[in-house]
C-alpha positions in Angstrom: 10.1 -38.2 -33.6 7.2 -35.9 -34.1 9.4 -32.9 -36.9 6.4 -30.9 -37.1 5.8 -30.4 -33.3 5.9 -26.5 -31.8 8.4 -26.7 -29.2 9.0 -23.0 -26.9 11.8 -22.3 -24.5 9.8 -22.5 -20.8 9.6 -19.3 -19.3 8.7 -19.8 -15.5 8.8 -16.0 -14.8 6.1 -15.2 -17.5 4.4 -18.2 -16.1 3.8 -17.1 -12.4 2.4 -13.8 -13.5 -0.1 -15.3 -15.7 -1.0 -17.4 -12.5 -0.7 -14.2 -10.2 -3.1 -12.7 -13.2 -5.7 -15.2 -12.7 -5.5 -15.7 -9.0 -6.3 -11.9 -8.9 -9.5 -12.5 -11.1 -10.4 -15.5 -8.3 -11.3 -12.8 -6.3 -14.3 -11.8 -7.7 -15.5 -14.8 -6.1 -13.5 -14.6 -2.7 -11.3 -12.5 -1.4 -9.3 -15.3 0.2 -7.2 -16.4 -2.7 -3.6 -17.9 -2.7 -1.5 -19.0 -5.2 -0.5 -22.6 -5.3 2.3 -22.8 -7.4 3.2 -23.6 -10.0 -0.3 -24.5 -11.3 -2.8 -24.0 -8.9 -5.1 -21.4 -6.8 -6.5 -22.1 -3.4 -10.2 -20.5 -3.2 -11.5 -20.3 0.7 -15.3 -20.0 -0.2 -16.8 -20.1 3.1 -19.2 -17.7 3.2 -19.3 -17.2 0.0 -20.8 -19.9 -2.1 -24.9 -19.3 -1.5 -24.0 -15.9 -3.2 -23.2 -18.1 -6.5 -26.0 -19.9 -6.1 -24.1 -23.4 -4.4 -20.8 -24.6 -4.6 -21.7 -26.7 -7.6 -22.9 -23.3 -9.4 -19.5 -21.3 -8.1 -17.5 -24.0 -9.4 -19.3 -24.2 -13.3 -19.2 -20.6 -13.7 -15.2 -20.8 -12.5 -14.8 -23.4 -14.9 -16.3 -22.2 -17.6 -14.7 -19.0 -17.2 -11.4 -20.5 -17.6 -12.4 -22.1 -20.3 -13.8 -18.9 -22.0 -10.4 -17.6 -21.4 -8.9 -20.4 -23.3 -7.1 -22.0 -20.3 -8.1 -26.2 -19.3 -9.0 -26.5 -15.4 -10.0 -28.7 -13.2 -12.1 -27.6 -10.3 -13.0 -29.4 -6.9 -14.0 -28.4 -3.5 -13.9 -29.7 -0.2 -13.8 -28.9 4.1 -9.4 -29.3 3.6 -7.4 -27.6 1.3 -5.7 -31.1 1.0 -8.3 -33.0 0.1 -9.8 -30.5 -2.7 -6.0 -30.4 -4.3 -6.1 -33.7 -4.1 -9.9 -34.2 -5.8 -9.2 -31.4 -8.5 -6.1 -33.4 -10.1 -6.7 -37.1 -9.5 -10.3 -37.9 -8.9 -13.4 -37.3 -11.1 -15.8 -36.2 -7.6 -16.5 -32.2 -7.7 -17.4 -32.2 -4.4 -16.3 -33.6 -1.1 -18.8 -33.4 1.5 -17.6 -32.2 5.3 -16.3 -35.6 7.4 -16.4 -37.9 3.9 -12.4 -36.7 3.3 -10.8 -40.4 4.4 -13.2 -42.2 1.7 -12.4 -39.7 -1.3 -8.7 -39.9 -0.9 -8.8 -43.5 0.0 -7.7 -44.6 -3.7 -6.0 -41.5 -5.0 -2.4 -42.3 -5.4 0.1 -40.6 -2.4 1.2 -38.2 -5.4 -2.3 -36.3 -4.0 -0.7 -35.9 -0.6 1.5 -33.4 -2.2 4.4 -35.3 -1.0 8.0 -34.8 -2.9 9.0 -37.1 -6.0 12.0 -38.8 -4.2 9.1 -39.8 -1.3 6.8 -40.9 -3.5 9.6 -43.1 -5.1 10.9 -44.6 -1.5 7.7 -45.5 -1.0 6.5 -47.0 -4.4 9.3 -49.5 -3.5 8.1 -51.1 -1.0 4.7 -51.5 -1.9 3.1 -48.2 -0.5 1.4 -46.8 -3.8 -1.9 -45.4 -2.5 -3.4 -43.6 0.3 -5.1 -46.4 1.5 -1.9 -48.2 2.1 -0.6 -45.8 4.7 -4.5 -44.7 6.4 -4.0 -47.7 9.2 0.1 -48.0 9.6 1.4 -47.4 12.5 2.5 -43.6 12.5 5.7 -44.2 14.3 7.5 -46.2 11.8 5.9 -44.5 8.9 7.8 -41.6 9.8 10.9 -42.4 10.6 11.0 -44.5 7.5 9.7 -41.9 5.0 9.9 -38.3 7.2 7.3 -36.4 9.2 6.1 -34.8 6.1 4.3 -37.8 4.7 1.9 -37.8 8.3 1.5 -34.2 8.0 0.5 -34.0 4.6 -2.2 -36.8 5.7 -3.6 -35.0 8.7 -4.0 -31.9 6.8 -5.6 -33.4 3.5 -8.2 -35.6 6.6 -8.9 -32.1 8.8 -6.9 -33.6 11.9 -4.5 -30.8 11.8 -5.4 -27.1 10.0 -3.5 -25.8 7.1 -3.2 -21.7 7.3 -3.4 -20.5 3.7 -2.2 -16.8 2.9 -4.3 -15.0 1.1 -2.8 -12.5 -2.3 -3.9 -9.2 -0.6 -5.6 -8.7 3.1 -8.5 -8.9 3.2 -10.9 -5.5 4.0 -12.8 -4.6 6.9 -15.4 -3.6 4.9 -16.7 -4.7 1.0 -19.3 -4.1 -1.2 -19.9 -5.1 -4.8 -22.2 -4.9 -7.8 -22.0 -7.5 -10.2 -23.9 -6.0 -13.9 -26.0 -7.8 -16.3 -24.3 -5.6 -18.9 -21.1 -4.2 -18.4 -20.2 -1.4 -18.2 -17.3 1.0 -19.8 -17.8 4.6 -19.4 -16.1 6.6 -16.6 -19.4 8.0 -15.5 -21.0 4.8 -15.0 -18.3 3.5 -13.0 -18.2 6.7 -10.6 -21.8 5.9 -9.8 -21.7 3.1 -8.9 -18.1 3.8 -7.1 -21.1 6.9 -5.0 -23.7 3.6 -4.5 -21.2 1.2 -3.0 -19.8 4.1 -0.6 -23.2 4.4 0.7 -23.5 1.0 1.7 -19.9 1.2 3.2 -21.5 4.2 5.5 -24.0 2.1 6.5 -21.1 -0.2 8.1 -18.4 2.2 8.8 -21.4 4.7 10.8 -22.3 1.2 13.0 -18.9 1.3 14.2 -17.8 4.7 14.1 -15.3 4.6 11.9 -13.8 6.4 8.6 -12.0 5.1 6.0 -8.1 6.2 5.9 -7.7 4.2 2.8 -9.7 2.7 0.0 -9.7 0.4 -3.3 -11.8 0.4 -6.3 -11.3 -3.2 -8.4 -13.1 -3.3 -11.3 -13.2 -7.0 -13.0 -13.2 -6.9 -16.7 -14.7 -9.7 -18.8 -11.9 -10.9 -20.7 -10.2 -12.1 -17.5 -8.2 -8.3 -16.5 -8.5 -6.7 -13.6 -8.4 -3.4 -12.7 -7.0 -1.8 -9.4 -6.8 1.9 -8.3 -6.4 2.8 -4.8 -6.9 6.3 -2.9 -6.1 7.4 0.5 -7.3 10.4 2.3 -5.8 12.2 4.9 -8.9 12.2 7.8 -11.3 9.3 8.0 -14.3 9.5 5.7 -16.9 7.8 4.9 -19.6 10.5 2.9 -20.2 8.8 -0.3 -20.1 12.2 -2.8 -16.1 12.9 -1.1 -15.4 9.4 -1.5 -16.8 9.8 -5.7 -14.9 12.7 -5.8 -11.9 11.1 -4.6 -11.9 8.3 -7.4 -12.8 10.9 -9.9 -9.4 12.5 -9.6 -7.7 9.3 -9.8 -8.7 8.3 -12.7 -8.4 11.0 -14.5 -4.7 11.0 -13.3 -4.7 7.6 -14.3 -6.3 8.7 -17.5 -5.3 5.6 -20.5 -4.5 3.0 -17.7 -7.5 2.4 -16.8 -8.7 0.5 -19.9 -11.8 -0.9 -20.1 -12.0 -2.9 -22.6 -15.1 -4.6 -23.7 -16.2 -3.7 -20.4 -16.6 -4.4 -16.4 -18.8 -6.5 -15.6 -18.3 -6.2 -11.3 -16.8 -3.7 -8.8 -15.9 -3.8 -5.5 -15.5 -1.3 -3.8 -13.3 -2.0 0.0 -12.2 -0.2 2.8 -8.1 -1.3 3.5 -7.7 0.7 6.5 -10.2 2.3 8.7 -9.9 4.7 11.9 -12.2 5.7 14.5 -14.5 8.8 13.7 -16.8 9.2 16.3 -19.6 12.1 15.4 -18.9 15.6 16.2 -20.5 18.8 16.7 -20.2 21.1 13.5 -21.0 25.0 13.2 -19.2 25.9 16.5 -15.5 24.6 16.4 -14.6 25.6 13.1 -13.9 21.9 12.0 -15.8 22.7 8.6 -12.8 24.8 7.7 -10.6 21.6 8.4 -12.8 19.2 6.7 -12.6 21.4 3.5 -8.8 21.5 3.9 -8.5 17.6 4.1 -10.7 17.4 0.8 -8.6 19.9 -0.8 -5.4 17.7 0.4 -7.2 14.4 -0.7 -7.9 15.9 -4.2 -4.8 17.3 -5.1 -3.2 14.1 -3.5 -5.1 12.1 -5.5 -4.6 14.0 -8.7 -0.9 14.6 -8.1 0.6 11.6 -6.2 0.2 11.5 -2.4 4.3 11.9 -2.4 3.9 15.3 -4.4 1.4 16.9 -1.4 3.5 17.2 1.5 3.2 19.3 5.0 5.4 20.2 7.5 6.1 18.5 10.8 8.1 20.0 13.5 11.4 18.5 14.5 13.1 18.9 17.9 16.0 20.9 16.9 17.1 24.2 16.5 19.2 23.8 13.4 16.9 25.5 11.2 17.5 23.2 8.0 16.8 20.6 10.8 13.6 22.4 12.3 10.9 20.7 10.5 10.8 18.1 7.9 7.6 17.4 5.4 6.3 14.1 4.6 2.7 12.9 2.7 0.1 15.7 4.1 -2.2 11.9 4.0 -0.1 9.4 5.6 0.2 10.1 9.2 -2.9 11.5 11.8 -4.6 14.0 11.3 -4.2 17.3 9.3 -4.5 19.5 11.5 -1.9 18.4 14.0 0.4 18.7 11.4 -0.3 22.5 11.0 -1.0 23.4 14.2 1.8 21.3 15.9 4.6 23.2 13.1 2.9 27.0 14.2 3.2 25.9 17.8 6.8 25.3 17.5 7.4 28.3 16.1 5.2 30.6 18.3 5.9 29.1 21.7 9.6 29.7 20.8 9.0 33.0 19.7 11.6 32.9 16.5 11.7 36.2 14.4 10.5 35.4 11.1 12.0 32.8 8.6 12.7 33.0 5.0 9.9 31.6 3.0 12.4 30.0 1.1 15.1 27.9 2.7 17.6 25.9 0.5 18.0 22.6 0.6 21.8 22.8 2.4 23.5 26.4 3.1 25.5 27.8 0.2 29.3 29.5 1.0 29.8 33.4 0.2 32.9 34.4 -0.1 34.1 38.3 -0.3 32.2 38.8 2.4 33.2 42.4 4.4 32.4 43.4 8.2 32.5 46.8 9.9 33.3 45.1 13.0 34.3 41.3 13.4 30.7 40.6 15.0 28.5 42.6 12.9 26.6 41.8 10.2 28.2 42.0 6.6 28.2 45.1 3.9 29.2 43.2 0.7 29.1 39.2 -0.1 29.2 37.4 -3.2 26.7 34.9 -4.2 26.7 32.4 -7.3 29.2 34.8 -9.1 26.9 37.7 -8.2 27.6 40.8 -5.7 25.5 42.3 -3.3 25.9 45.4 -1.5 24.1 45.4 1.8 21.7 48.7 2.4 20.1 47.4 5.6 20.6 44.4 8.3 19.5 43.2 11.5 20.7 40.7 14.0 22.3 38.6 15.1 20.1 36.0 15.6 22.7 33.2 17.9 21.8 29.5 17.6 24.1 27.3 19.4 25.3 24.1 18.1 24.7 20.9 19.5 27.2 20.4 22.0 25.9 17.0 23.3 26.8 15.7 20.0 30.4 15.0 19.0 29.4 15.8 15.8 27.7 19.1 16.4 28.0 21.9 14.6 29.8 25.4 15.6 27.3 28.6 17.3 25.8 30.0 14.5 25.0 34.5 14.2 22.4 35.1 11.6 21.5 38.1 9.9 19.0 39.2 7.8 20.1 41.5 5.0 18.6 43.6 2.1 21.1 44.9 -1.0 20.5 47.8 -3.2 18.2 46.0 -5.2 15.5 45.0 -2.5 16.8 41.3 -2.6 16.8 39.6 1.3 18.8 37.3 2.4 19.0 35.2 5.5 23.1 34.6 6.1 24.9 33.1 9.1 28.2 33.0 10.4 29.4 30.2 11.1 31.6 30.2 14.5 32.4 33.0 16.4 35.7 34.9 16.2 37.1 34.2 19.6 36.8 30.8 19.3 38.6 30.3 16.0 42.2 31.0 14.6 40.7 31.4 10.9 37.9 33.9 10.1 34.4 32.3 10.4 33.2 31.0 7.0 29.7 32.7 5.9 27.0 30.6 4.1 23.2 31.7 2.7 20.5 30.0 4.3 17.2 31.3 2.6 15.8 34.0 1.1 12.7 36.0 2.0 9.9 37.2 -0.9 
């Protein structure tokens, strides 16, 4: 009928991504934002409207911004999600006063209750087309004929039943934000704002004796894009200068990913995870060194990525390859617990010195010659290279896991040095008296 009409294929996935981006931008008004697919966004503006001059001005600013971005938007506010949803789509009333939901939605079609199309059609066949047709009907026959969902939707719109809202992001316990009359674009300005907002957060954190473990910086661009940068810490922090350094490293690592475009007109700093940090006496216990170590780990993790800065955690195992595991240095607890915990494991067991470099898995060696069956080797070949041993020390016997049916045999470890000065950590897997064949040898690590 219209040959010149432009038709393009529908792309639900792209529509969903666009709606999520719009919802992300709406967090400038409130942290409680949820997606109401396929074309709606829900905002809980309780306690936030006065920051924008009231509900009228907040709504006008929201609709004007969406229009500027190229979208046609309708918005309404009410004390319930159901009433606001109905007014935004089927009414010209932008604001429904509390306790006035019944009057405001009575003349709207049943589709305003968010009912399925099949239910609306079935109710229409018996003459039920508007909400006031069912407001005073007996509830039991209505539910029996058309389902309990009709009554639940009606009760939620009228405020008789609470309706939960699931926000996109968890609500941060501490938030500070700064709008800008003139958008900012330089990194120096962003870092200055970070330090200023961190100063506000410090007061809040000190009041409750807590510190930040994960901090999020959200930058709202003038064109509607939202940039979010997250930084984690190895210990609870609240010093603004330390937080600025942390985000300086993160921004340097991200580089061009944080594109300011035409500038940011709002910055928000949120503490997503906080832990207790009581005041401590410093100067006598050496805690300054611990703080310096934590700052170094935070800066390296921010620049290189937290999974590339690891620490050792002691495990309850006699096998050297299982005695310690690596994990991100920022992930769990206090940094000094992990380091001291590993040192205590080593010192209390009174173990001989371990090599600085352990192989991921012990590698087999061949052509092993020993002067006596249970003695150290005098020659071995590893990775096609033959090594003549000139000095050896050992054995250090580590028994297998006898309580585990999949346990490994006992090991005799030797520290050896070849003619060229290379030092190795070898072990024999099993004892001659327990095996019919000569036990195999493996190389487990190398000394500096």
